[in-house]
C-alpha positions in Angstrom: 87.0 120.6 132.0 90.4 122.4 130.2 91.3 122.0 127.0 94.2 119.5 127.9 91.6 117.2 129.3 88.9 117.9 126.6 91.2 117.1 124.1 92.6 114.0 125.8 88.6 112.7 126.2 87.8 113.3 122.7 90.7 110.9 121.8 88.9 108.5 124.4 85.8 108.5 122.3 85.7 105.6 120.2 84.7 106.2 116.4 82.1 104.3 114.4 81.7 104.2 110.5 78.1 104.0 109.4 77.9 102.9 105.6 74.6 102.7 103.7 72.9 104.3 101.1 69.7 104.9 103.1 70.1 108.1 105.0 67.3 107.1 107.7 69.3 103.8 108.3 72.3 105.9 108.9 70.3 108.6 111.3 68.9 105.8 113.0 72.3 104.4 113.7 73.5 108.1 115.0 70.4 108.2 117.4 71.5 104.7 118.7 75.2 105.1 119.4 75.4 108.2 121.4 78.2 108.6 123.4 80.3 107.4 120.3 81.7 109.5 117.5 79.5 108.5 114.4 80.8 109.4 111.3 78.6 108.8 108.2 79.3 107.5 104.3 76.5 106.7 101.4 78.6 103.9 99.6 81.7 101.8 99.5 83.8 104.4 98.1 83.4 107.3 100.3 83.7 104.7 103.6 87.2 104.0 102.5 88.3 107.4 101.7 87.2 107.8 105.3 88.8 104.5 106.7 92.2 106.2 105.2 92.4 109.3 107.0 92.2 106.7 110.4 91.0 107.0 113.6 87.9 104.5 112.8 87.1 101.8 115.6 84.4 99.9 114.2 82.4 99.7 110.8 78.9 98.8 110.1 78.1 98.4 106.5 74.8 97.6 104.3 75.6 94.9 101.9 73.4 96.2 98.8 75.0 99.8 97.9 76.1 101.8 95.0 79.8 101.4 93.6 81.6 99.3 96.3 79.1 96.7 97.8 79.4 95.7 101.5 81.0 92.6 100.5 83.8 94.3 98.8 84.2 96.4 101.2 84.7 94.3 104.1 87.2 92.4 101.7 89.1 95.6 101.3 89.0 96.7 104.8 90.4 93.6 106.2 93.4 93.6 103.8 94.2 97.4 104.9 93.7 96.5 108.2 93.2 92.6 109.5 92.4 93.8 113.1 89.4 96.3 112.1 85.9 95.2 113.5 83.3 94.9 110.7 79.8 94.2 111.3 77.3 93.4 108.6 73.8 94.6 108.1 71.5 92.6 106.3 68.4 90.4 105.8 67.1 87.2 107.7 66.7 85.6 104.4 70.3 86.4 103.0 72.0 83.2 103.8 74.2 83.4 100.9 75.4 87.1 101.8 76.0 85.9 105.6 78.2 82.8 104.3 80.1 85.0 102.1 80.4 87.4 104.8 82.0 84.9 106.9 84.3 83.8 104.7 85.6 87.4 103.8 85.9 87.5 107.8 82.9 89.5 109.2 82.8 90.2 113.0 79.0 89.8 113.7 76.2 90.8 111.7 73.1 92.9 112.3 69.6 92.2 110.8 67.2 94.9 109.4 64.9 96.2 110.5 67.5 97.6 112.9 66.8 97.0 116.7 68.4 99.7 118.6 69.3 98.1 121.5 70.8 95.1 119.4 72.6 98.0 117.7 74.1 99.3 120.6 74.8 95.9 121.8 76.6 94.7 118.7 78.9 97.8 118.5 79.5 97.3 122.4 80.9 93.8 121.8 82.6 94.6 118.4 85.0 97.4 120.5 85.5 94.6 123.0 86.5 92.2 120.5 88.9 94.7 118.8 90.7 95.2 121.8 91.5 91.6 122.2 92.5 90.9 118.4 94.9 93.9 119.0 96.3 92.2 122.1 96.6 89.3 120.8 98.5 90.4 117.6 100.5 92.4 119.7 101.8 89.4 121.6 102.3 87.4 118.7 104.7 90.0 117.3 106.5 90.5 120.2 108.9 87.8 120.2 109.3 88.4 116.1 110.1 92.3 117.0 112.1 91.2 119.9 114.4 88.7 117.5 114.5 90.7 114.9 115.8 94.1 116.8 118.2 92.0 118.8 119.6 90.7 115.0 119.5 94.2 113.8 121.4 95.5 116.5 123.6 92.5 116.5 124.4 93.3 112.6 124.8 97.1 112.8 127.5 97.0 115.4 129.6 94.5 114.5 131.2 96.0 111.3 132.4 99.3 113.1 133.2 97.2 116.4 135.5 94.8 114.0 137.1 97.6 112.4 137.9 99.3 115.5 139.2 96.2 116.8 141.3 95.6 113.8 143.1 98.7 114.3 143.9 98.8 118.0 145.2 95.5 117.6 147.5 96.7 114.5 148.2 100.0 117.2 149.3 97.7 119.6 151.6 95.8 117.8 153.3 98.4 116.3 152.1 98.5 112.7 151.1 102.7 112.7 153.6 105.2 111.2 151.8 108.9 111.9 154.2 110.3 108.6 152.5 107.5 106.5 149.5 108.8 104.2 147.4 105.6 104.4 148.3 105.0 108.5 146.2 108.7 108.8 143.5 107.5 106.1 142.7 104.5 108.4 142.7 106.6 111.6 140.3 109.1 109.7 138.0 106.2 109.1 138.1 104.5 112.6 137.1 108.4 113.9 134.2 108.0 111.4 133.0 104.4 112.6 133.6 105.6 116.0 131.1 108.6 115.5 128.9 105.9 113.7 129.0 103.6 116.9 128.2 106.5 119.1 124.9 107.9 116.8 123.7 104.3 117.1 123.5 104.5 120.6 122.1 107.6 121.0 119.1 106.4 118.6 119.0 103.4 121.0 118.5 105.9 123.8 115.6 107.6 122.0 114.1 104.7 120.8 114.0 103.1 124.5 112.5 106.2 125.8 109.9 106.1 123.6 109.3 102.1 124.2 108.6 102.8 127.5 106.8 106.3 127.3 104.3 103.8 125.3 101.1 105.9 124.2 101.0 108.7 127.1 100.8 112.2 126.0 101.9 115.1 127.7 100.1 117.8 126.1 101.0 121.6 126.0 100.0 124.7 123.8 102.4 124.5 120.9 103.2 126.2 117.9 104.2 124.5 114.9 106.5 127.2 113.0 108.2 127.4 116.4 109.1 123.9 116.2 109.8 123.6 112.5 112.5 126.2 111.8 114.7 125.2 114.8 114.6 121.7 113.4 115.6 122.5 110.2 118.7 124.7 111.6 119.5 121.9 114.0 118.8 118.9 111.1 122.6 117.3 110.9 121.2 115.8 107.4 120.5 119.7 106.2 123.9 120.7 107.8 125.7 117.6 105.6 123.8 119.4 102.0 124.6 123.3 102.3 123.5 123.3 98.6 120.0 122.4 99.2 118.0 125.6 100.9 115.0 125.4 102.9 112.1 127.2 101.8 109.1 128.6 104.4 105.8 129.7 104.0 104.4 129.0 107.5 101.1 130.4 108.3 101.1 131.8 112.0 98.7 129.7 113.2 97.3 129.5 117.2 99.2 127.5 119.1 97.6 123.3 119.6 97.5 120.8 122.4 100.7 118.8 121.3 103.3 116.5 123.0 106.0 118.6 122.0 109.1 116.1 122.1 106.6 113.3 120.2 105.6 115.9 117.4 109.1 117.1 117.2 110.7 113.8 116.7 108.3 113.2 114.3 108.6 116.1 112.6 112.3 115.9 112.6 112.3 112.7 110.8 110.3 114.0 108.0 113.0 116.9 107.7 116.1 114.7 108.0 115.0 112.5 105.2 113.7 115.2 102.8 117.4 116.6 102.9 118.9 113.4 103.0 117.4 112.3 99.9 117.8 115.8 98.2 120.7 116.1 95.6 123.9 118.4 96.6 121.4 121.3 95.5 118.3 121.8 95.3 115.4 123.1 97.5 113.6 121.4 100.6 109.8 123.6 100.9 107.8 123.8 103.8 104.3 124.6 103.7 101.9 125.1 106.9 98.5 125.7 106.5 94.9 125.4 108.2 92.8 122.9 106.2 89.0 122.8 107.3 89.6 121.2 110.7 93.1 120.2 110.3 96.6 121.8 110.5 98.3 120.8 107.0 102.1 120.8 107.0 103.6 119.8 103.8 107.4 119.0 103.3 108.5 118.6 99.7 112.0 118.0 98.0 113.4 117.7 94.7 115.6 114.6 95.3 115.8 110.9 94.1 112.2 110.1 94.8 111.3 106.9 96.2 110.1 103.8 93.8 106.5 103.1 94.1 107.1 99.9 95.2 109.0 101.0 98.1 106.2 103.4 99.5 103.9 101.1 101.3 106.8 99.6 102.8 108.6 103.0 104.4 106.7 103.1 107.7 107.1 99.7 108.5 109.6 98.9 111.7 113.2 98.5 110.7 112.4 99.0 107.1 114.9 101.4 105.5 115.1 102.1 101.6 118.3 101.3 100.1 118.2 103.3 97.0 121.9 102.9 95.9 121.8 98.7 96.7 124.7 99.1 98.8 123.4 97.2 101.5 125.0 99.7 104.0 122.6 101.0 105.5 122.9 103.3 108.9 120.4 103.9 111.3 118.0 101.2 112.7 114.6 101.9 110.2 112.6 103.1 113.1 112.2 106.7 112.6 109.5 107.0 110.2 107.9 104.1 112.3 107.5 106.1 115.3 106.9 109.5 113.4 103.6 107.8 112.4 102.7 106.5 115.8 103.1 109.8 117.6 100.8 111.6 114.8 98.4 109.1 115.0 98.4 109.6 119.0 97.4 113.2 118.4 94.3 111.9 115.7 96.2 112.9 112.9 97.8 111.2 109.5 101.1 111.3 107.8 101.1 110.4 104.0 103.9 110.0 101.4 103.6 110.9 97.7 106.8 110.3 95.5 108.5 109.6 91.9 111.8 108.5 91.5 113.8 111.3 90.0 111.4 113.6 90.5 111.3 114.5 94.4 109.2 113.5 97.6 106.0 115.2 99.2 104.9 114.3 102.9 101.8 115.4 104.0 101.3 115.7 108.1 97.5 116.4 109.5 97.0 117.7 112.6 93.5 118.3 114.1 93.2 121.8 115.2 90.9 120.9 118.1 90.3 123.8 120.3 93.1 127.0 120.0 94.9 126.9 123.3 96.7 129.8 125.1 99.9 129.4 127.1 
């Protein structure tokens, strides 16, 4: 099996997280769940840390554990991801616990002492249930997203089209003097609105292509430094801020199996935002390092930052930060949404840390997997 096929096969393997303070129980689950990727956590806190890294499909958790018990872990997991499937491991006589777990939306139960066949069957059923829950959630969202998207497009196009139409009407009526400074200023504004429309159409074409492609990855050996530097050089946001300097500290890592277009888009969104939200002068720093079994890209700016209450929303579809409160935000608010989706498709994560007036740090983690050569 070549490297690309191996990487695809690794993506298709489901990941099970076993949470129990008894090592013997965790080891039993690992032996029973051959064919799955099994992660282990000794308590709820460790489980949450692993879950936040992404890529977990099903969680098996004990109830009585130190720090965060199984029921509290269940509640927090469902808040973070309502479609996550959680199987609770409990004893026969723990009826109150079972009732409380059901109230917290537990998906299934396994009684202790564990039966290997029962364990394997429960996990298989849980994965089927997760697929159905995700499909149902997608169906429920489709109509709403379609309506929101059409409304957003209508709103974004209305203002520039109206301005251009009025200008052309005046022009057709002879209300235009090329020697009048006000007329020349109006013409300049209309040219700007025309370019804005052109950019909106270009964005729509990009997003429609990604929507049609879905989750399919076209993997090839990619050098991240060779992707990052050209993206910075061609970024419109970077060009618009000549006083902001790009600082590179990029380790020359072995090529990674990546979908070049999707990863370039994701990194490009991070780069554009770093310059967009920078002040007129400053530095945007790029760091690329090998971090255990992952490649860590950090993009840090010295800009205006993002309010704490806005951070959880920035990866949502159609969401845009209106830091000036003007209500005139350009674009569709899909860039960071697709950036996170594309990074997740590669088994990676993207996180944001920010503080108003002090800047923003974005970290992209991509699994190294096997090195590849062209």
